[in-house]
PDB file of N, CA, C and O in Angstrom:
ATOM      1  N   MET A   1     150.475-104.931   5.687  1.00  0.00           N
ATOM      2  CA  MET A   1     149.718-105.739   4.742  1.00  0.00           C
ATOM      3  C   MET A   1     148.645-106.533   5.495  1.00  0.00           C
ATOM      4  O   MET A   1     148.946-107.227   6.466  1.00  0.00           O
ATOM      5  N   ILE A   2     147.401-106.426   5.042  1.00  0.00           N
ATOM      6  CA  ILE A   2     146.303-107.153   5.662  1.00  0.00           C
ATOM      7  C   ILE A   2     146.180-108.510   4.984  1.00  0.00           C
ATOM      8  O   ILE A   2     146.006-108.607   3.770  1.00  0.00           O
ATOM      9  N   GLN A   3     146.274-109.535   5.784  1.00  0.00           N
ATOM     10  CA  GLN A   3     146.174-110.890   5.248  1.00  0.00           C
ATOM     11  C   GLN A   3     144.760-111.402   5.481  1.00  0.00           C
ATOM     12  O   GLN A   3     144.296-111.452   6.620  1.00  0.00           O
ATOM     13  N   LYS A   4     144.079-111.781   4.414  1.00  0.00           N
ATOM     14  CA  LYS A   4     142.719-112.291   4.516  1.00  0.00           C
ATOM     15  C   LYS A   4     142.755-113.795   4.709  1.00  0.00           C
ATOM     16  O   LYS A   4     143.446-114.514   3.987  1.00  0.00           O
ATOM     17  N   LYS A   5     142.014-114.250   5.677  1.00  0.00           N
ATOM     18  CA  LYS A   5     141.859-115.682   5.899  1.00  0.00           C
ATOM     19  C   LYS A   5     140.487-116.079   5.362  1.00  0.00           C
ATOM     20  O   LYS A   5     139.493-115.392   5.595  1.00  0.00           O
ATOM     21  N   ARG A   6     140.450-117.190   4.642  1.00  0.00           N
ATOM     22  CA  ARG A   6     139.180-117.682   4.116  1.00  0.00           C
ATOM     23  C   ARG A   6     139.051-119.162   4.411  1.00  0.00           C
ATOM     24  O   ARG A   6     140.042-119.877   4.565  1.00  0.00           O
ATOM     25  N   VAL A   7     137.817-119.600   4.485  1.00  0.00           N
ATOM     26  CA  VAL A   7     137.516-121.011   4.660  1.00  0.00           C
ATOM     27  C   VAL A   7     136.576-121.432   3.534  1.00  0.00           C
ATOM     28  O   VAL A   7     135.986-120.595   2.850  1.00  0.00           O
ATOM     29  N   VAL A   8     136.452-122.719   3.361  1.00  0.00           N
ATOM     30  CA  VAL A   8     135.535-123.275   2.371  1.00  0.00           C
ATOM     31  C   VAL A   8     134.340-123.840   3.137  1.00  0.00           C
ATOM     32  O   VAL A   8     134.478-124.759   3.944  1.00  0.00           O
ATOM     33  N   LEU A   9     133.175-123.276   2.869  1.00  0.00           N
ATOM     34  CA  LEU A   9     131.943-123.688   3.543  1.00  0.00           C
ATOM     35  C   LEU A   9     131.167-124.609   2.618  1.00  0.00           C
ATOM     36  O   LEU A   9     130.841-124.255   1.485  1.00  0.00           O
ATOM     37  N   ILE A  10     130.879-125.801   3.129  1.00  0.00           N
ATOM     38  CA  ILE A  10     130.159-126.814   2.358  1.00  0.00           C
ATOM     39  C   ILE A  10     128.765-126.975   2.939  1.00  0.00           C
ATOM     40  O   ILE A  10     128.609-127.170   4.144  1.00  0.00           O
ATOM     41  N   HIS A  11     127.750-126.893   2.083  1.00  0.00           N
ATOM     42  CA  HIS A  11     126.378-127.165   2.507  1.00  0.00           C
ATOM     43  C   HIS A  11     125.891-128.398   1.762  1.00  0.00           C
ATOM     44  O   HIS A  11     125.695-128.378   0.547  1.00  0.00           O
ATOM     45  N   TRP A  12     125.700-129.478   2.525  1.00  0.00           N
ATOM     46  CA  TRP A  12     125.167-130.717   1.956  1.00  0.00           C
ATOM     47  C   TRP A  12     123.646-130.595   1.969  1.00  0.00           C
ATOM     48  O   TRP A  12     123.047-130.535   3.043  1.00  0.00           O
ATOM     49  N   LYS A  13     123.027-130.558   0.828  1.00  0.00           N
ATOM     50  CA  LYS A  13     121.593-130.324   0.724  1.00  0.00           C
ATOM     51  C   LYS A  13     120.754-131.502   1.203  1.00  0.00           C
ATOM     52  O   LYS A  13     119.614-131.315   1.628  1.00  0.00           O
ATOM     53  N   ASN A  14     121.300-132.707   1.140  1.00  0.00           N
ATOM     54  CA  ASN A  14     120.526-133.902   1.486  1.00  0.00           C
ATOM     55  C   ASN A  14     120.945-134.522   2.817  1.00  0.00           C
ATOM     56  O   ASN A  14     120.659-135.694   3.065  1.00  0.00           O
ATOM     57  N   ASN A  15     121.608-133.766   3.668  1.00  0.00           N
ATOM     58  CA  ASN A  15     122.084-134.298   4.938  1.00  0.00           C
ATOM     59  C   ASN A  15     121.545-133.427   6.074  1.00  0.00           C
ATOM     60  O   ASN A  15     122.184-132.450   6.465  1.00  0.00           O
ATOM     61  N   ALA A  16     120.375-133.779   6.600  1.00  0.00           N
ATOM     62  CA  ALA A  16     119.731-132.973   7.637  1.00  0.00           C
ATOM     63  C   ALA A  16     120.476-133.042   8.965  1.00  0.00           C
ATOM     64  O   ALA A  16     120.441-132.084   9.737  1.00  0.00           O
ATOM     65  N   GLU A  17     121.150-134.156   9.247  1.00  0.00           N
ATOM     66  CA  GLU A  17     121.867-134.308  10.516  1.00  0.00           C
ATOM     67  C   GLU A  17     123.102-133.426  10.606  1.00  0.00           C
ATOM     68  O   GLU A  17     123.369-132.823  11.646  1.00  0.00           O
ATOM     69  N   ASN A  18     123.849-133.354   9.523  1.00  0.00           N
ATOM     70  CA  ASN A  18     125.082-132.569   9.498  1.00  0.00           C
ATOM     71  C   ASN A  18     125.172-131.827   8.160  1.00  0.00           C
ATOM     72  O   ASN A  18     125.947-132.216   7.286  1.00  0.00           O
ATOM     73  N   PRO A  19     124.372-130.750   7.997  1.00  0.00           N
ATOM     74  CA  PRO A  19     124.304-130.116   6.679  1.00  0.00           C
ATOM     75  C   PRO A  19     125.507-129.251   6.313  1.00  0.00           C
ATOM     76  O   PRO A  19     125.691-128.928   5.139  1.00  0.00           O
ATOM     77  N   TYR A  20     126.338-128.866   7.301  1.00  0.00           N
ATOM     78  CA  TYR A  20     127.458-127.971   7.008  1.00  0.00           C
ATOM     79  C   TYR A  20     128.792-128.563   7.437  1.00  0.00           C
ATOM     80  O   TYR A  20     128.898-129.238   8.461  1.00  0.00           O
ATOM     81  N   GLU A  21     129.804-128.290   6.625  1.00  0.00           N
ATOM     82  CA  GLU A  21     131.186-128.611   6.965  1.00  0.00           C
ATOM     83  C   GLU A  21     132.040-127.412   6.579  1.00  0.00           C
ATOM     84  O   GLU A  21     131.732-126.697   5.626  1.00  0.00           O
ATOM     85  N   VAL A  22     133.109-127.203   7.323  1.00  0.00           N
ATOM     86  CA  VAL A  22     134.030-126.103   7.042  1.00  0.00           C
ATOM     87  C   VAL A  22     135.422-126.693   6.881  1.00  0.00           C
ATOM     88  O   VAL A  22     135.880-127.466   7.723  1.00  0.00           O
ATOM     89  N   PHE A  23     136.090-126.324   5.796  1.00  0.00           N
ATOM     90  CA  PHE A  23     137.441-126.788   5.521  1.00  0.00           C
ATOM     91  C   PHE A  23     138.365-125.584   5.422  1.00  0.00           C
ATOM     92  O   PHE A  23     137.954-124.509   4.985  1.00  0.00           O
ATOM     93  N   SER A  24     139.599-125.767   5.826  1.00  0.00           N
ATOM     94  CA  SER A  24     140.574-124.687   5.760  1.00  0.00           C
ATOM     95  C   SER A  24     141.033-124.419   4.329  1.00  0.00           C
ATOM     96  O   SER A  24     141.544-123.339   4.032  1.00  0.00           O
ATOM     97  N   SER A  25     140.852-125.394   3.450  1.00  0.00           N
ATOM     98  CA  SER A  25     141.238-125.205   2.051  1.00  0.00           C
ATOM     99  C   SER A  25     140.406-126.106   1.146  1.00  0.00           C
ATOM    100  O   SER A  25     139.861-127.124   1.572  1.00  0.00           O
ATOM    101  N   LEU A  26     140.331-125.704  -0.086  1.00  0.00           N
ATOM    102  CA  LEU A  26     139.608-126.502  -1.074  1.00  0.00           C
ATOM    103  C   LEU A  26     140.323-127.822  -1.328  1.00  0.00           C
ATOM    104  O   LEU A  26     139.685-128.843  -1.586  1.00  0.00           O
ATOM    105  N   LYS A  27     141.629-127.798  -1.253  1.00  0.00           N
ATOM    106  CA  LYS A  27     142.411-129.022  -1.442  1.00  0.00           C
ATOM    107  C   LYS A  27     142.040-130.071  -0.387  1.00  0.00           C
ATOM    108  O   LYS A  27     141.894-131.251  -0.707  1.00  0.00           O
ATOM    109  N   ASN A  28     141.890-129.642   0.864  1.00  0.00           N
ATOM    110  CA  ASN A  28     141.493-130.578   1.928  1.00  0.00           C
ATOM    111  C   ASN A  28     140.113-131.163   1.662  1.00  0.00           C
ATOM    112  O   ASN A  28     139.885-132.354   1.876  1.00  0.00           O
ATOM    113  N   PHE A  29     139.200-130.330   1.200  1.00  0.00           N
ATOM    114  CA  PHE A  29     137.864-130.826   0.865  1.00  0.00           C
ATOM    115  C   PHE A  29     137.934-131.875  -0.245  1.00  0.00           C
ATOM    116  O   PHE A  29     137.341-132.947  -0.126  1.00  0.00           O
ATOM    117  N   CYS A  30     138.652-131.570  -1.315  1.00  0.00           N
ATOM    118  CA  CYS A  30     138.721-132.482  -2.462  1.00  0.00           C
ATOM    119  C   CYS A  30     139.459-133.776  -2.129  1.00  0.00           C
ATOM    120  O   CYS A  30     139.168-134.818  -2.715  1.00  0.00           O
ATOM    121  N   GLN A  31     140.395-133.722  -1.210  1.00  0.00           N
ATOM    122  CA  GLN A  31     141.052-134.956  -0.768  1.00  0.00           C
ATOM    123  C   GLN A  31     140.121-135.785   0.108  1.00  0.00           C
ATOM    124  O   GLN A  31     140.204-137.013   0.115  1.00  0.00           O
ATOM    125  N   SER A  32     139.245-135.130   0.837  1.00  0.00           N
ATOM    126  CA  SER A  32     138.272-135.836   1.669  1.00  0.00           C
ATOM    127  C   SER A  32     137.153-136.433   0.834  1.00  0.00           C
ATOM    128  O   SER A  32     136.616-137.488   1.173  1.00  0.00           O
ATOM    129  N   TYR A  33     136.800-135.766  -0.251  1.00  0.00           N
ATOM    130  CA  TYR A  33     135.723-136.211  -1.140  1.00  0.00           C
ATOM    131  C   TYR A  33     136.252-136.231  -2.578  1.00  0.00           C
ATOM    132  O   TYR A  33     136.024-135.286  -3.332  1.00  0.00           O
ATOM    133  N   PRO A  34     136.958-137.303  -2.962  1.00  0.00           N
ATOM    134  CA  PRO A  34     137.594-137.375  -4.288  1.00  0.00           C
ATOM    135  C   PRO A  34     136.614-137.296  -5.463  1.00  0.00           C
ATOM    136  O   PRO A  34     137.026-137.100  -6.606  1.00  0.00           O
ATOM    137  N   LYS A  35     135.355-137.445  -5.186  1.00  0.00           N
ATOM    138  CA  LYS A  35     134.321-137.326  -6.221  1.00  0.00           C
ATOM    139  C   LYS A  35     134.326-135.919  -6.840  1.00  0.00           C
ATOM    140  O   LYS A  35     133.947-135.742  -7.998  1.00  0.00           O
ATOM    141  N   TYR A  36     134.754-134.938  -6.066  1.00  0.00           N
ATOM    142  CA  TYR A  36     134.763-133.548  -6.528  1.00  0.00           C
ATOM    143  C   TYR A  36     136.153-133.182  -7.031  1.00  0.00           C
ATOM    144  O   TYR A  36     137.142-133.310  -6.310  1.00  0.00           O
ATOM    145  N   ASN A  37     136.211-132.730  -8.263  1.00  0.00           N
ATOM    146  CA  ASN A  37     137.469-132.395  -8.897  1.00  0.00           C
ATOM    147  C   ASN A  37     137.935-131.014  -8.450  1.00  0.00           C
ATOM    148  O   ASN A  37     137.197-130.034  -8.549  1.00  0.00           O
ATOM    149  N   TYR A  38     139.164-130.950  -7.961  1.00  0.00           N
ATOM    150  CA  TYR A  38     139.720-129.701  -7.449  1.00  0.00           C
ATOM    151  C   TYR A  38     139.687-128.593  -8.497  1.00  0.00           C
ATOM    152  O   TYR A  38     139.259-127.479  -8.196  1.00  0.00           O
ATOM    153  N   ASN A  39     140.129-128.876  -9.715  1.00  0.00           N
ATOM    154  CA  ASN A  39     140.204-127.850 -10.763  1.00  0.00           C
ATOM    155  C   ASN A  39     138.826-127.306 -11.133  1.00  0.00           C
ATOM    156  O   ASN A  39     138.669-126.103 -11.344  1.00  0.00           O
ATOM    157  N   THR A  40     137.851-128.168 -11.211  1.00  0.00           N
ATOM    158  CA  THR A  40     136.494-127.735 -11.555  1.00  0.00           C
ATOM    159  C   THR A  40     135.929-126.808 -10.490  1.00  0.00           C
ATOM    160  O   THR A  40     135.442-125.720 -10.801  1.00  0.00           O
ATOM    161  N   VAL A  41     135.993-127.237  -9.241  1.00  0.00           N
ATOM    162  CA  VAL A  41     135.436-126.428  -8.151  1.00  0.00           C
ATOM    163  C   VAL A  41     136.231-125.135  -7.995  1.00  0.00           C
ATOM    164  O   VAL A  41     135.648-124.075  -7.766  1.00  0.00           O
ATOM    165  N   SER A  42     137.532-125.211  -8.113  1.00  0.00           N
ATOM    166  CA  SER A  42     138.374-124.034  -7.972  1.00  0.00           C
ATOM    167  C   SER A  42     138.058-122.994  -9.040  1.00  0.00           C
ATOM    168  O   SER A  42     138.070-121.797  -8.753  1.00  0.00           O
ATOM    169  N   ASN A  43     137.777-123.427 -10.259  1.00  0.00           N
ATOM    170  CA  ASN A  43     137.421-122.483 -11.325  1.00  0.00           C
ATOM    171  C   ASN A  43     136.161-121.701 -10.971  1.00  0.00           C
ATOM    172  O   ASN A  43     136.086-120.499 -11.227  1.00  0.00           O
ATOM    173  N   TYR A  44     135.184-122.363 -10.394  1.00  0.00           N
ATOM    174  CA  TYR A  44     133.977-121.665  -9.976  1.00  0.00           C
ATOM    175  C   TYR A  44     134.287-120.645  -8.885  1.00  0.00           C
ATOM    176  O   TYR A  44     133.860-119.493  -8.963  1.00  0.00           O
ATOM    177  N   LEU A  45     135.018-121.067  -7.885  1.00  0.00           N
ATOM    178  CA  LEU A  45     135.218-120.235  -6.697  1.00  0.00           C
ATOM    179  C   LEU A  45     136.228-119.116  -6.892  1.00  0.00           C
ATOM    180  O   LEU A  45     136.110-118.075  -6.245  1.00  0.00           O
ATOM    181  N   SER A  46     137.201-119.291  -7.747  1.00  0.00           N
ATOM    182  CA  SER A  46     138.234-118.261  -7.855  1.00  0.00           C
ATOM    183  C   SER A  46     138.065-117.372  -9.085  1.00  0.00           C
ATOM    184  O   SER A  46     138.066-116.147  -8.964  1.00  0.00           O
ATOM    185  N   LYS A  47     137.922-117.959 -10.244  1.00  0.00           N
ATOM    186  CA  LYS A  47     137.852-117.147 -11.462  1.00  0.00           C
ATOM    187  C   LYS A  47     136.478-116.510 -11.639  1.00  0.00           C
ATOM    188  O   LYS A  47     136.373-115.312 -11.900  1.00  0.00           O
ATOM    189  N   GLU A  48     135.452-117.294 -11.500  1.00  0.00           N
ATOM    190  CA  GLU A  48     134.097-116.801 -11.718  1.00  0.00           C
ATOM    191  C   GLU A  48     133.522-116.099 -10.487  1.00  0.00           C
ATOM    192  O   GLU A  48     132.571-115.325 -10.593  1.00  0.00           O
ATOM    193  N   LYS A  49     134.102-116.373  -9.332  1.00  0.00           N
ATOM    194  CA  LYS A  49     133.634-115.789  -8.069  1.00  0.00           C
ATOM    195  C   LYS A  49     132.177-116.141  -7.784  1.00  0.00           C
ATOM    196  O   LYS A  49     131.436-115.351  -7.199  1.00  0.00           O
ATOM    197  N   ILE A  50     131.784-117.331  -8.207  1.00  0.00           N
ATOM    198  CA  ILE A  50     130.426-117.789  -7.929  1.00  0.00           C
ATOM    199  C   ILE A  50     130.509-119.116  -7.178  1.00  0.00           C
ATOM    200  O   ILE A  50     131.493-119.843  -7.317  1.00  0.00           O
ATOM    201  N   PRO A  51     129.497-119.435  -6.392  1.00  0.00           N
ATOM    202  CA  PRO A  51     129.510-120.710  -5.676  1.00  0.00           C
ATOM    203  C   PRO A  51     129.437-121.897  -6.642  1.00  0.00           C
ATOM    204  O   PRO A  51     128.898-121.797  -7.744  1.00  0.00           O
ATOM    205  N   TYR A  52     129.985-122.999  -6.197  1.00  0.00           N
ATOM    206  CA  TYR A  52     129.804-124.262  -6.917  1.00  0.00           C
ATOM    207  C   TYR A  52     128.507-124.854  -6.389  1.00  0.00           C
ATOM    208  O   TYR A  52     128.331-124.955  -5.175  1.00  0.00           O
ATOM    209  N   ASP A  53     127.611-125.240  -7.258  1.00  0.00           N
ATOM    210  CA  ASP A  53     126.300-125.704  -6.818  1.00  0.00           C
ATOM    211  C   ASP A  53     125.798-126.804  -7.734  1.00  0.00           C
ATOM    212  O   ASP A  53     125.873-126.701  -8.959  1.00  0.00           O
ATOM    213  N   ASN A  54     125.284-127.862  -7.114  1.00  0.00           N
ATOM    214  CA  ASN A  54     124.595-128.902  -7.871  1.00  0.00           C
ATOM    215  C   ASN A  54     123.464-129.446  -7.001  1.00  0.00           C
ATOM    216  O   ASN A  54     123.114-128.830  -5.994  1.00  0.00           O
ATOM    217  N   HIS A  55     122.894-130.579  -7.369  1.00  0.00           N
ATOM    218  CA  HIS A  55     121.728-131.092  -6.644  1.00  0.00           C
ATOM    219  C   HIS A  55     122.040-131.566  -5.222  1.00  0.00           C
ATOM    220  O   HIS A  55     121.122-131.696  -4.413  1.00  0.00           O
ATOM    221  N   GLU A  56     123.298-131.824  -4.900  1.00  0.00           N
ATOM    222  CA  GLU A  56     123.611-132.334  -3.568  1.00  0.00           C
ATOM    223  C   GLU A  56     124.502-131.436  -2.721  1.00  0.00           C
ATOM    224  O   GLU A  56     124.624-131.656  -1.516  1.00  0.00           O
ATOM    225  N   ILE A  57     125.129-130.426  -3.325  1.00  0.00           N
ATOM    226  CA  ILE A  57     126.121-129.643  -2.577  1.00  0.00           C
ATOM    227  C   ILE A  57     126.154-128.188  -3.043  1.00  0.00           C
ATOM    228  O   ILE A  57     125.879-127.877  -4.202  1.00  0.00           O
ATOM    229  N   HIS A  58     126.498-127.311  -2.103  1.00  0.00           N
ATOM    230  CA  HIS A  58     126.699-125.889  -2.384  1.00  0.00           C
ATOM    231  C   HIS A  58     128.014-125.512  -1.692  1.00  0.00           C
ATOM    232  O   HIS A  58     128.147-125.680  -0.480  1.00  0.00           O
ATOM    233  N   ILE A  59     128.991-124.999  -2.469  1.00  0.00           N
ATOM    234  CA  ILE A  59     130.316-124.685  -1.922  1.00  0.00           C
ATOM    235  C   ILE A  59     130.617-123.208  -2.151  1.00  0.00           C
ATOM    236  O   ILE A  59     130.495-122.701  -3.266  1.00  0.00           O
ATOM    237  N   VAL A  60     131.012-122.522  -1.072  1.00  0.00           N
ATOM    238  CA  VAL A  60     131.416-121.120  -1.162  1.00  0.00           C
ATOM    239  C   VAL A  60     132.664-120.900  -0.318  1.00  0.00           C
ATOM    240  O   VAL A  60     132.946-121.658   0.611  1.00  0.00           O
ATOM    241  N   ARG A  61     133.400-119.857  -0.655  1.00  0.00           N
ATOM    242  CA  ARG A  61     134.509-119.414   0.188  1.00  0.00           C
ATOM    243  C   ARG A  61     134.012-118.243   1.009  1.00  0.00           C
ATOM    244  O   ARG A  61     133.347-117.347   0.488  1.00  0.00           O
ATOM    245  N   LYS A  62     134.334-118.250   2.294  1.00  0.00           N
ATOM    246  CA  LYS A  62     133.916-117.182   3.193  1.00  0.00           C
ATOM    247  C   LYS A  62     135.120-116.648   3.943  1.00  0.00           C
ATOM    248  O   LYS A  62     136.031-117.396   4.299  1.00  0.00           O
ATOM    249  N   SER A  63     135.113-115.333   4.179  1.00  0.00           N
ATOM    250  CA  SER A  63     136.190-114.702   4.946  1.00  0.00           C
ATOM    251  C   SER A  63     136.014-114.997   6.426  1.00  0.00           C
ATOM    252  O   SER A  63     134.898-115.134   6.928  1.00  0.00           O
ATOM    253  N   VAL A  64     137.142-115.089   7.105  1.00  0.00           N
ATOM    254  CA  VAL A  64     137.149-115.252   8.555  1.00  0.00           C
ATOM    255  C   VAL A  64     137.521-113.902   9.144  1.00  0.00           C
ATOM    256  O   VAL A  64     138.533-113.309   8.770  1.00  0.00           O
ATOM    257  N   PHE A  65     136.701-113.421  10.061  1.00  0.00           N
ATOM    258  CA  PHE A  65     136.970-112.138  10.703  1.00  0.00           C
ATOM    259  C   PHE A  65     137.895-112.365  11.884  1.00  0.00           C
ATOM    260  O   PHE A  65     137.534-113.036  12.852  1.00  0.00           O
ATOM    261  N   LEU A  66     139.085-111.803  11.797  1.00  0.00           N
ATOM    262  CA  LEU A  66     140.092-111.989  12.828  1.00  0.00           C
ATOM    263  C   LEU A  66     140.023-110.908  13.910  1.00  0.00           C
ATOM    264  O   LEU A  66     140.606-111.049  14.985  1.00  0.00           O
ATOM    265  N   LYS A  67     139.299-109.823  13.602  1.00  0.00           N
ATOM    266  CA  LYS A  67     139.104-108.726  14.548  1.00  0.00           C
ATOM    267  C   LYS A  67     137.655-108.279  14.457  1.00  0.00           C
ATOM    268  O   LYS A  67     136.983-108.573  13.469  1.00  0.00           O
ATOM    269  N   PRO A  68     137.162-107.574  15.467  1.00  0.00           N
ATOM    270  CA  PRO A  68     135.781-107.072  15.384  1.00  0.00           C
ATOM    271  C   PRO A  68     135.595-106.163  14.173  1.00  0.00           C
ATOM    272  O   PRO A  68     136.507-105.434  13.783  1.00  0.00           O
ATOM    273  N   LYS A  69     134.421-106.218  13.594  1.00  0.00           N
ATOM    274  CA  LYS A  69     134.108-105.359  12.460  1.00  0.00           C
ATOM    275  C   LYS A  69     133.890-103.941  12.958  1.00  0.00           C
ATOM    276  O   LYS A  69     133.324-103.733  14.031  1.00  0.00           O
ATOM    277  N   ALA A  70     134.336-102.976  12.188  1.00  0.00           N
ATOM    278  CA  ALA A  70     134.148-101.562  12.544  1.00  0.00           C
ATOM    279  C   ALA A  70     132.680-101.203  12.445  1.00  0.00           C
ATOM    280  O   ALA A  70     131.984-101.695  11.557  1.00  0.00           O
ATOM    281  N   PRO A  71     132.193-100.347  13.349  1.00  0.00           N
ATOM    282  CA  PRO A  71     130.764 -99.961  13.303  1.00  0.00           C
ATOM    283  C   PRO A  71     130.429 -99.133  12.078  1.00  0.00           C
ATOM    284  O   PRO A  71     129.278 -98.735  11.898  1.00  0.00           O
TER     285      PRO A  71
END
């Protein structure tokens, strides 16, 4: 069984010094930034398979490659 690892990539649109953050889970992100509701963001990322996006943030889930990609 191949286990896929994913991370949550956050792009802060208004933060030029540190525009990206990576979290191991959406729950960790939402606990760090309580302004963002876990259920709302999760619905975008899991059911709709589209990024969560607004005027200040862009959130996507990305796969982590644990082995080299085949040519």
